[in-house]
C-alpha positions as CSV (number, residue, x, y, z in Angstrom):
1,M,69.2,9.7,48.5
2,T,72.2,11.9,49.1
3,A,75.7,11.0,48.2
4,P,78.0,9.7,50.9
5,K,80.4,12.3,52.4
6,K,84.0,11.9,51.3
7,R,86.0,11.2,54.4
8,F,89.7,12.0,55.1
9,Q,91.5,10.7,58.2
10,D,94.7,12.3,59.2
11,S,97.4,9.7,59.5
12,G,99.5,12.1,61.6
13,D,102.2,11.9,59.1
14,R,104.7,14.9,59.3
15,L,106.1,16.8,56.3
16,Y,109.7,15.4,56.7
17,E,108.3,11.9,56.4
18,L,107.6,12.7,52.7
19,L,111.3,13.4,51.8
20,D,112.0,9.9,50.4
21,E,111.6,11.3,47.0
22,V,111.3,15.1,46.0
23,L,110.5,16.1,42.4
24,V,112.3,19.3,41.4
25,I,113.1,21.4,38.3
26,C,116.5,20.3,36.9
27,P,119.0,23.1,37.3
28,E,120.6,22.2,33.9
29,C,117.7,21.5,31.4
30,R,114.6,22.8,33.4
31,G,113.0,19.4,33.0
32,R,111.7,17.1,35.9
33,A,114.4,15.7,38.0
34,R,114.2,13.6,41.1
35,V,115.9,13.8,44.6
36,G,116.2,10.5,46.3
37,L,118.3,8.6,48.8
38,R,121.8,8.1,47.5
39,H,121.9,4.7,49.2
40,P,118.4,3.4,49.6
41,E,119.5,1.0,52.2
42,V,120.5,3.8,54.5
43,G,117.3,5.8,55.2
44,G,116.5,8.6,57.6
45,H,115.9,12.3,57.3
46,F,119.6,13.2,57.2
47,A,120.7,10.4,54.7
48,P,122.8,11.5,51.7
49,R,120.7,12.4,48.7
50,R,121.3,12.3,44.9
51,L,119.6,14.7,42.3
52,V,119.1,12.9,39.0
53,C,117.5,14.2,35.8
54,G,116.3,11.6,33.4
55,G,116.2,14.1,30.5
56,C,119.8,15.5,30.5
57,S,121.5,13.0,32.9
58,Y,122.5,15.8,35.3
59,T,123.6,14.2,38.7
60,K,124.6,15.9,41.9
61,D,125.2,14.5,45.3
62,S,124.4,15.9,48.7
63,S,125.6,15.0,52.3
64,G,121.9,15.2,53.3
65,Q,122.8,17.2,56.3
66,E,121.0,20.4,55.4
67,V,117.3,19.6,55.9
68,W,114.8,22.4,55.8
69,T,111.1,22.1,54.9
70,G,108.0,24.1,54.5
71,I,108.9,26.1,51.4
72,P,108.5,25.4,47.8
73,F,112.2,24.3,47.2
74,D,113.7,20.9,48.0
75,P,115.5,20.8,51.3
76,F,118.7,19.2,50.2
77,F,119.7,21.1,46.9
78,R,117.3,24.1,47.2
79,Q,116.0,23.6,43.8
80,P,112.4,24.7,42.9
81,L,109.9,22.0,43.2
82,W,108.3,20.5,40.2
83,L,104.9,20.3,41.8
84,Q,103.9,24.0,42.5
85,G,101.2,26.1,41.3
86,N,99.6,29.5,41.8
87,F,96.4,29.8,43.6
88,R,95.3,33.5,44.0
89,G,98.8,34.7,44.7
90,R,99.7,31.9,47.0
91,V,101.9,28.9,46.3
92,L,100.4,25.4,46.4
93,W,103.3,22.8,46.5
94,A,103.9,19.2,47.0
95,Y,107.2,17.3,47.3
96,N,106.0,14.2,45.4
97,V,103.1,12.3,44.1
98,R,102.1,11.0,47.5
99,H,102.2,14.4,49.0
100,L,100.0,15.7,46.2
101,R,97.5,12.8,46.6
102,L,97.3,13.5,50.3
103,L,96.5,17.2,49.5
104,E,94.0,16.1,46.9
105,E,92.2,13.7,49.3
106,Y,92.2,16.3,52.1
107,V,90.9,19.3,50.0
108,G,88.2,17.0,48.3
109,A,86.8,15.6,51.6
110,S,83.7,17.0,53.3
111,L,84.5,15.1,56.4
112,R,87.9,15.6,57.8
113,E,88.8,13.5,60.9
114,H,91.7,13.6,63.2
115,R,92.8,10.9,65.8
116,Q,95.2,10.4,68.4
117,R,98.6,9.2,67.3
118,E,100.0,6.2,69.1
119,G,102.7,7.3,71.6
120,L,102.0,11.0,70.9
121,G,98.3,11.3,71.8
122,W,96.6,14.4,70.4
123,H,99.3,16.7,68.8
124,N,99.2,19.4,66.0
125,Q,102.5,18.4,64.4
126,S,100.9,16.6,61.5
127,L,101.2,17.8,57.9
128,V,97.5,18.4,57.8
129,N,97.4,20.4,60.9
130,R,100.2,22.6,59.6
131,L,98.4,23.3,56.2
132,P,97.6,27.0,55.6
133,K,94.1,28.3,56.3
134,W,93.4,29.4,52.8
135,L,94.0,25.7,51.6
136,K,91.8,24.3,54.3
137,S,88.9,26.7,53.5
138,G,85.9,25.1,52.0
139,K,85.3,28.3,49.9
140,N,88.7,27.6,48.1
141,R,88.0,23.9,47.5
142,D,87.0,24.0,43.8
143,G,90.0,26.4,43.0
144,V,92.6,24.4,44.9
145,R,91.3,21.2,43.2
146,R,91.9,22.8,39.8
147,V,95.5,23.7,40.6
148,I,96.1,20.0,42.0
149,A,94.6,18.8,38.6
150,R,97.1,20.9,36.8
151,L,100.0,19.8,38.9
152,K,98.9,16.0,38.2
153,Q,98.8,16.8,34.4
154,S,102.5,18.0,34.7
155,L,103.4,14.6,35.8
156,V,102.0,13.0,32.7
157,S,103.5,15.3,30.1
């Protein structure tokens, strides 16, 4: 009997929907810091943010107005992301644990499904649809999974 195929179903989430928390390298001590909402009751993509390092107590506030995504830096303070690793000269990165888990599930799945998003129908704006071809390629699956495992380990230590 063959093992069941691992399935991944695209939820249609967009990259900016993962910006509630961003893990970055602290500009002061080079440890792991967190960028989050300055006022959690006031959400939204352009809400003010705060960078906080639990290691050295570094803190910095942002107006939240400068949002840019798609590169291995946080979109508010432009600090390098904590969760980034090299795969054959390319950068694999994630904003946070939820983003990393999504990548891990996608890469590990042998059956990847897409569905219509309510109110939008079929569209190609989801994070999964925007992933680079090298990350989607089955021939890179094992190597990408090793990089993801290293990134997960960096959260423990």
